[in-house]
Every structure is written in C-alpha cells, then in structure tokens.
KETIMAR-319745 format. One record per atom (N, C-alpha, C, CB): x, y, z; residue in one letter. Coordinates in steps of 0.02 Angstrom, whole numbers, plus 50000, padded with zeros to 5 digits. Each point is the difference from the previous one (the first is absolute). Glycine has a CB too. Layout:
XYZa
...
//
This chain:
500414993950000x
499595006150000x
500435006350000x
499114993750060x
501445006249979x
500425006050002x
500315001349932x
500254997950122x
500004996849846x
500315000849934x
499485002349949x
500854991350029x
498555005849975x
499475002049953x
499815007350012x
499584988249997x
500385013950065x
499835006950015x
500535004749973x
499404996450103x
501245001749906x
500535004249973x
499965000449924x
500734996850096x
499144997549871x
499965000049927x
499425004449976x
500484988449998x
498975011550037x
499425003949979x
500125007550009x
499274990450030x
501125011550019x
500075007150018x
500725002549995x
499024998650075x
501394997849888x
500715001949998x
500105006849967x
500304988049996x
499265013949957x
500095006449966x
499925005750050x
499584995049893x
499895004650149x
499925005250052x
500595000250048x
498764998649991x
501484995550027x
500564999650047x
500635003049970x
499494989850051x
500655008649886x
500615002549968x
499965007649990x
500144988949943x
499285013650038x
499935007349991x
500105003650067x
499214998149904x
500514999150149x
500085003150066x
500734999850022x
498834996750030x
501504997649959x
500714999550017x
500415005049960x
499854987950027x
499995012949909x
500355004949959x
499895007150024x
499874992349904x
499525009150119x
499865006750028x
500435001350061x
498834999449957x
501214995750088x
500405000850060x
500745001149984x
499194992850062x
501075003549890x
500705000949980x
500115006949971x
500104987649978x
499445014649979x
500075006649969x
499985005550052x
499474995649895x
500065003950152x
499955005050053x
500635000050043x
498744998750001x
501514995350015x
500604999550040x
500605003449967x
499564989450047x
500515009749887x
500555003149964x
499935007650000x
500094989849927x
499315012650061x
499885007350001x
500165003050068x
499114998549913x
500674998150140x
500125002550068x
500755000150016x
498884995750036x
501474999149941x
500724999650013x
500375005749964x
499914987550014x
499925013649922x
500325005349962x
499855006850030x
499924993049896x
499455008250121x
499805006450029x
500325001150068x
498934999349938x
501104995550103x
500315000850066x
500745001649996x
499174992150044x
501185004649909x
500715001549990x
500105007149975x
500214988049977x
499345014349980x
500055006949975x
499895005050056x
499604996249887x
499945002250159x
499865004650055x
500585000650048x
498804997149990x
501594997550016x
500565000150047x
500535005149979x
499794988050026x
500275013349909x
500505004749975x
499715006649978x
500664990349965x
498695010750045x
499675006049976x
499975005550054x
499334992949921x
500795013550060x
499925005450048x
499265001650013x
501095004749962x
498474992649997x
499285001350008x
499624993350000x
500115011349944x
499944984950111x
499684993450002x
499245000449995x
500954995950068x
498765009749954x
499275000649996x
499764999849928x
500015006850105x
500364996349850x
499824999849929x
500084993049972x
500345012049987x
500194984650033x
500114993149977x
499424995650021x
501255001650006x
498524999450056x
499444996250025x
499375001449959x
500515000150115x
499325006349877x
499385001949967x
499994997949927x
499895009650078x
500704990349889x
500024998049930x
499744992949990x
500985007749983x
499184987950064x
499774993149994x
499334998950034x
501194996349995x
498705007250059x
499384998950039x
499375001549960x
500645002850103x
499415002249853x
499405001949961x
499764994249956x
500395011950000x
500064983649984x
499814994149960x
499844994050045x
500725004249906x
499684994950146x
499894994450045x
499355000550039x
501234998850009x
498535007350001x
499395000850039x
499404996449968x
500445011050041x
499614988049893x
499454996449966x
499984992650020x
500105008049905x
500444989550124x
500024993050019x
499564998550060x
501154999349954x
498555005850076x
499544998750055x
499384996349975x
500415010350058x
499484989649877x
499414996549972x
500164992749982x
499585011049957x
501034986750058x
500174993049984x
499514995050032x
501205003549991x
498574997650072x
499514995250027x
499384999349956x
500405002950113x
499405002549853x
499434999549954x
500184995449942x
499625011750032x
500994989249941x
500224995849945x
500064992750020x
500615009849953x
499634989050109x
500044993150024x
499304996950003x
501045002950067x
498485000949957x
499324997550002x
499714998749931x
499855006250106x
500314998249847x
499724999449932x
500314994249961x
499795012450001x
500884987150002x
500354995149957x
500164993450036x
500475009649939x
499594990650127x
500114993850037x
499354997150026x
501145004250032x
498475000050002x
499434997550038x
499374998749959x
500475006050093x
499304999149870x
499364999549965x
499954994049953x
499925012350008x
500614986149953x
499934994249954x
500094993350034x
500405007449910x
499844992550152x
500194993750031x
499434994950001x
500815006350071x
498604995849948x
499424995650002x
499525001749944x
500134998850123x
499775007749863x
499525002149949x
500164997149932x
499805010550065x
500844989649916x
500194997449934x
499874992549996x
500875009049990x
499214987550066x
499864992850000x
499264998649989x
500974998250078x
498605006049953x
499284999449989x
499835001349927x
499795003550119x
500515001849853x
499835001949931x
500224994749950x
500115012050033x
500464985049979x
500244994749954x
499664993350012x
501095005949995x
498584993550062x
499664993850016x
500464994650026x
499205002849914x
501424999050101x
500484995050025x
499834997650070x
500875005349928x
498744998550108x
499814997850068x
499594993649997x
500025011950039x
499604987249908x
499594994049994x
500444993849995x
499105006649944x
501494994150026x
500464994449995x
500394999150065x
500095001949876x
500185003750150x
500424999650059x
499624997350059x
500675009549958x
498724992750052x
499634998250059x
499694993049997x
499775012050015x
500304984649928x
499784993149996x
500584995150010x
499085003549922x
501524999250089x
500594995950013x
500064998850075x
500575004649896x
499994992350123x
500104998250070x
500165006150044x
500404988849962x
499795016750008x
500175006050039x
499365003750019x
501115001149940x
498815000250124x
499405003450023x
500025007449982x
499904991850094x
499515011449906x
499975007249986x
500415003950051x
498864998549949x
501104999350114x
500355003650053x
500764999749988x
499074997350080x
501184996849903x
500724999349988x
500205003849937x
500004988850057x
499595010749892x
500155003549937x
500085007550011x
499354991349938x
500175011850097x
500055007150014x
500545001550051x
498795001349973x
501274994350077x
500495001250053x
500725000349974x
499234994350078x
500935001149876x
500685000049972x
500125006149956x
500004987550003x
499535013949952x
500085005749955x
500015006650039x
499424993549909x
500105007350135x
499965006250038x
500585000850049x
498754999649989x
501414995050046x
500535000450049x
500685001249969x
499334992550072x
500835003849875x
500645000749966x
500105007049974x
499964987949969x
499555014749995x
500075006649970x
499955005650053x
499524995449894x
500095003450159x
499965005050053x
500675001050034x
498804997050018x
501554997449994x
500675000550031x
500485003849954x
499804989150061x
500185009449874x
500445003449954x
499835007449994x
500134989449937x
499235012350063x
499805007149997x
500245003750062x
499004996949931x
500935000050126x
500215003250063x
500765000950001x
499024994950059x
501355000049921x
500735000549999x
500245005349950x
500084988050033x
499585012449910x
500185005149951x
499875007050027x
499744991949907x
499695008950127x
499855006550030x
500505001950054x
498804998149975x
501404997050065x
500505001350053x
500685001949969x
499404992050077x
500785004649869x
500635001749966x
499975007149973x
500174987949969x
499275013950002x
499915006949975x
500055005050056x
499284995749907x
500385003050149x
500015004650057x
500705000750029x
498834996950025x
501544997749977x
500695000250026x
500455004249955x
499844988850052x
500105010349883x
500405004049953x
499835007450006x
500064990249923x
499305011450080x
499805007050006x
500255003050065x
498994997649931x
500994998650122x
500225002550065x
500745001550001x
499084993650054x
501315001849916x
500725001149996x
500165006149958x
500194987750013x
499415013449935x
500115005849956x
499865006550037x
499704993049900x
499735007350135x
499825006150036x
500525001650054x
498794997749977x
501504997150053x
500495001150053x
500635003449976x
499554989950056x
500555010349878x
500595003349972x
499945007650007x
500154990549919x
499245012150092x
499885007150002x
499845002450071x
499584999449881x
500915000850164x
499875002350068x
499865007550003x
500744990850042x
498925011350011x
499795007050005x
500585004850005x
498974996050055x
501615001749968x
500565004650008x
500375001449935x
500114995850115x
499625001649830x
500315001349935x
499595004749958x
500524988850004x
499085015350028x
499615004949964x
499264999450017x
500834999749908x
498765003950055x
499285000150013x
499694993749969x
499985012750001x
500044981950037x
499724993749976x
499434997650043x
501124997049954x
498515007650075x
499454998150044x
499464996149963x
500225010150068x
499744990949866x
499514996449961x
500164992649993x
499785010549938x
500834987550082x
500184992949997x
499784996250063x
500975003049927x
498715000350120x
499794996650061x
499504994549984x
500205010550065x
499964983449953x
499574994449986x
499365000350040x
500994993249974x
499025010550082x
499415000350044x
499525005549979x
500704995550093x
499585010249887x
499585005749983x
499724999649929x
500675006850079x
499694989849877x
499794999549930x
499594993649991x
501035006449962x
498324994250024x
499574994049996x
500204995349943x
499085006750048x
501194996149898x
500224995749944x
500604995850021x
499575008549918x
500934994750113x
500584996350022x
499834995150056x
500715009749968x
498824992150074x
499804995450054x
499744993549970x
499735009750075x
499874990849872x
499714994049970x
500494996149956x
498915005850002x
501674997349983x
500484996749956x
500644998050037x
499535006549905x
500514994450160x
500594998150038x
499804995450057x
500575010849969x
499924986050062x
499874995750057x
499634993749982x
499975010150069x
499584987849976x
499624993849989x
499335001349967x
500574995050098x
499235011349896x
499355001649971x
499924997449929x
499975010050072x
500544990749884x
499904997549931x
499844992549998x
500785008949961x
499544987250082x
499854992850001x
499264998850015x
501174997750035x
498565006050013x
499304999250017x
499545002649946x
500315001050120x
499875004549848x
499595002849947x
500004995449939x
500245011650042x
500334985849939x
500034995449943x
499604993750014x
501135004649968x
498914992950093x
499614994250018x
499255001549996x
500924996250076x
498895009649950x
499295001849999x
499745000549929x
500155006250107x
500234997349849x
499785000749931x
499904993249966x
500605010949994x
499864984550018x
499964993449969x
499394996150026x
501244999949988x
498674999850078x
499454996150028x
499335003249983x
500754996250093x
499225010449905x
499385003349980x
499814998049928x
500265009650078x
500234990749877x
499864998049931x
499764992849995x
500855008249962x
499464987450077x
499804993050000x
499294999150025x
501194996750018x
498655006750037x
499334999550028x
499485002849953x
500485000950114x
499685004749854x
499535003049952x
499874995149942x
500395011650031x
500154985349944x
499914995249946x
499614993950019x
501065004049955x
499044993750108x
499634994150023x
499265001450008x
501034996250058x
498815010049959x
499295001850011x
499645001449935x
500315004750111x
499984999549846x
499655002149939x
500134995349941x
500075011850039x
500494984349963x
500164994949950x
500135002949930x
499334992150067x
500775014349928x
500175003249937x
500615004550012x
498794999649960x
501705000049995x
500625003650011x
499925007549998x
500594990449951x
499085012349999x
499945007349993x
499625003250059x
500034998549876x
499394998750144x
499675002850059x
500434999450062x
498914997249949x
501464997350058x
500444999250058x
500555005250000x
499764987750000x
500505013949941x
500505005349995x
499725006750021x
500554993849907x
498845007750071x
499685006450018x
499905000550075x
499435000349889x
500344994350142x
499905000050072x
500675000950037x
498994992549986x
501525004149990x
500665000450031x
500285007049998x
500214988249968x
499745015049974x
500255006949994x
499635004750046x
500314997649881x
499025002050117x
499595004650040x
500134999250075x
499134999749910x
500884994250113x
500074998850072x
500715001750024x
499144990949993x
501375007149968x
500685001350021x
500155007550002x
500354989049952x
499475014549995x
500115007349998x
499615003450056x
500204999549876x
499174998550133x
499605003050053x
500304998950069x
499004998249930x
501264995750082x
500304998650065x
500655003950010x
499494988649998x
500905012149949x
500625004050005x
499855007250020x
500524992649913x
498975010250056x
499825006950017x
499735000350071x
499745002449880x
499844992850139x
499714999950066x
500524999250055x
498974995449951x
501515000150038x
500514998850051x
500445006250009x
500004987849971x
500145015749975x
500405006250005x
499665005050046x
500454998149885x
498895002050114x
499625004850040x
499924997950073x
499415003249897x
500664990350118x
499894997850069x
500644997350032x
498844997349969x
501725003049996x
500634997150026x
500205003250066x
500364997749883x
499495008750126x
500185003550062x
499634997350061x
500245010149932x
499244985950057x
499604997450055x
500264993350026x
499025005949952x
501544991750022x
500274993650022x
500215000350074x
500394997749883x
499775008150141x
500205000750071x
499835007050023x
500934991649986x
498945009150079x
499865006750028x
500645004150000x
499084995350072x
500885011049906x
500605004249997x
500255001850070x
499615004549891x
501024997550112x
500305002350063x
499895007550007x
500864990749996x
499075011450067x
499965007250015x
500695002750013x
498844998550048x
501355006649914x
500665003150007x
499905007150025x
500494992849907x
499815009050150x
499915006850026x
500265005249952x
500114995550115x
499575010349885x
500215005449957x
500705002250021x
498805003849983x
501624997549968x
500695001850014x
500484994349988x
499595008150083x
500134985849913x
500414994149982x
499924998749926x
499874995150116x
500695004749849x
499964999049928x
499774992849986x
500915008649981x
498514990649986x
499754993349987x
500404996549945x
498875003850035x
501254989849975x
500344996049949x
499484995049973x
501155001350055x
498515000749893x
499474995849973x
499475004349968x
500234991350086x
499205005849901x
499465003549967x
499535003150051x
500084992149903x
499825014550091x
499555003650045x
499294999249973x
500915008350033x
498654989050008x
499314998949979x
499535005550022x
500224987950005x
499915014850055x
499525004950028x
500355004350052x
499054992049980x
500725014150026x
500245004650051x
499485000450056x
500675006649915x
499554992550148x
499555000350057x
500025007150029x
500184987750025x
499245015349982x
499965006850026x
499645000250067x
500005004449883x
500135000950156x
499665000850064x
499375004349990x
501094999050063x
498605002949993x
499375003849996x
500105006749965x
499624994450104x
500985008349901x
500155006549970x
500204999449927x
500345004150111x
499694989949864x
500194999049931x
500744999549987x
498995005949972x
501404993850082x
500734999449994x
500194992649991x
500165010450070x
500304988449885x
500244993249988x
500434997850059x
499975001849875x
499854992450154x
500364997550058x
500384993549986x
499155005350071x
500634991049879x
500324993649985x
499844998049928x
499924996550121x
500434998449857x
499914997549933x
499874992550002x
500745009149953x
498814988650004x
499904992849991x
500454997849943x
498805000450044x
501664995049971x
500524998149952x
500044992549993x
500645010450029x
499464987449910x
500184993049987x
500764999849993x
498874997349943x
501495000050105x
500735000049998x
500274996449939x
500015000450124x
500555002149851x
500314997149941x
500204992750011x
500405011449969x
499784986950093x
500234993150012x
499424995050006x
500995004850057x
498404997549931x
499434995449998x
499924997049930x
499455006650091x
501004994749864x
499944997749931x
499884992449998x
500765009349963x
499664986850072x
499934992849998x
499374997650035x
501234999049995x
498575004550056x
499374998250034x
499415000649952x
500485004050110x
499515001349851x
499475001049952x
500064995249941x
499945012150034x
500684986449947x
500114995249946x
499704993250017x
501055006149968x
499114991350091x
499754993450020x
499255000150012x
501114997550051x
498635008249972x
499275000550009x
499644999449933x
500175007250101x
500074996549850x
499694999849934x
500084993149968x
500225012349985x
500364984750023x
500124993449972x
499534994850032x
501195003149978x
498714997450088x
499564995350035x
499285000849977x
500775000350099x
499015005949891x
499325001249977x
499904997049930x
499945010550068x
500534990849887x
499944997449932x
500054992449998x
500495010749957x
499944986550085x
500054992750002x
499364996850025x
501235001150020x
498455002150030x
499374997450025x
499455000349947x
500335003650114x
499645002049850x
499505000649946x
500144994949945x
499865012250026x
500784986849959x
500184995149948x
499794993050020x
500975007249967x
499104991150097x
499794993450024x
499254999149992x
500955000050082x
498675005249933x
499274999749991x
499824999249926x
499855007150102x
500514996449854x
499874999449929x
500174993049974x
500235012349987x
500314984850039x
500184993249981x
499454995050020x
501225002950011x
498524998150049x
499454995750023x
499385001049956x
500445000650117x
499435005649862x
499445001449955x
500094996549933x
499845011050057x
500774989249916x
500134996649937x
499904992550007x
500825009049968x
499404988150087x
499914992950012x
499264998150002x
501094999850063x
498535004149974x
499284998750005x
499675000649931x
500005004350119x
500225000649841x
499695001249935x
500094994149953x
500205012250016x
500394984649985x
500094994449953x
499714993550028x
501035005549958x
498924993950107x
499734993850029x
499244999649991x
500934999950083x
498755005849912x
499274999749994x
499754999849928x
499955006250107x
500514993949845x
499794999949930x
500134993149970x
500245012349989x
499284985349975x
500074993449967x
500375001049934x
498944995850053x
//
C-alpha cells in the first residue's frame, strides 16, 4: 500500500520536494548576501516580497495533495475494485492518509526551519529590521517555526475530507480553498487571544507587541497590555496544537464518509 500510494502521488511529492530545494537555495544565497551587505534590510525585503506568497502553500497542499486523494478515486470508479479486495476501507484510507499526512507535516516543518534560519540572519542590531520579527509579522509567524507543519497538515487533511464527503474533485477543491483561506484570515485576527497579555507599568519599555493602553479615571495611561516577544514559541505550539486537533477531527470525518458509502 505504501509503495502504491507513492506511485500514485509521486508527482505531487516530487514537485513539493523541488519547491523546498529551490526555496532553500534562494534563502542560502540571500542570507550570504545579507552577511556582506551594508543594508541587510533591503536584502531581506528584496526576497521577502516574493517569499510572502508562500503562505498560501497549505492551500496548494489541500488542492493538489488532499482533494484528489479520495475524490479522484470515486470519479474513476476505482473504489469499487479496491473495496472488494482483502484490504478494508479503513486500512485503505488509513495508509494513504497517514503516509501522506506525515510527509506533508515533515515538509512543512522543513520549510519552517529554513525560513526561521533565514530570518535569524537579520538581527535587530544590524539596522531597521523590525519587520523581520517572527512574532509581530503574521505572515512570518505562519511561515516559521512549527506552524507551517501544522498548516500543511491541515490543508492536506481538509482536502481529503472534502473529497471524501462530496466525491467530486472540483467541488472538493473549491471547499478546500474557501475554508483554508477563511481560517488563515480568521486565525490572524484571533492569534492574540492565545494567552492573556502581561501588564507592563508605564515607563518600562515593552519588549513585544502592545495590545492596549490602560488608563486611570483621569484618562492618564498607567500601564500597557503586552504580548512579550519571548512568547513566540508558546504561541507557535498553541496554534500547532489547535490545527492538529482540527486535522484529527477532519481525518475522522473522512473515515466516516467512506465507511458509510457503498
């Protein structure tokens, strides 16, 4: 089953691997250029304006990996043959979904690690590089650390679940795009709620994102509500856990969808 799954989806796997290699080469070249540049901020922005589009890769994973996984089998009618053999529906989906889910997650983690190493080349003491903050920049937050692994996993499992439910590839693709993009926008707006902010007394320079100013009865600012910069990993693991939990529910939904259909 593993070899058959690889044979069926090797094109998607090879294209994704090629993308990771290409991104890695670009990041390496750009990072080396920044090390010798008097203006590292410009070196960063020259590449970032293109790399920022890679935040939509989870959508592509859902469209090209997930949506056809089950839907295309229904459309070709191959499920009628597969499910009359000795392999159960549960095992058939479990191997395909589990194998590719692991690869999608590992690919996302590799991407996040490369991006994180690249951003680390631009420390704040080398100029005005505040825009490179992985915590303050929602695009970088979703493309660094462990978050990409969770997002790529979510996109893949969502596409699979959509295909298992609607049994048509194009509608499954439409659902995958709409839900993934909608969730990305929604998470960006609620990410600050992952933890209660700290209160920083006025006069203390906050290190992190200022969410709110606290005023007294006279309207004077007395404190600030701040999300400390060192909470980056706390928020990363929180978002990853949420997405992993949703992905597990979607996998269960896909399993139920194929088991109840003759």
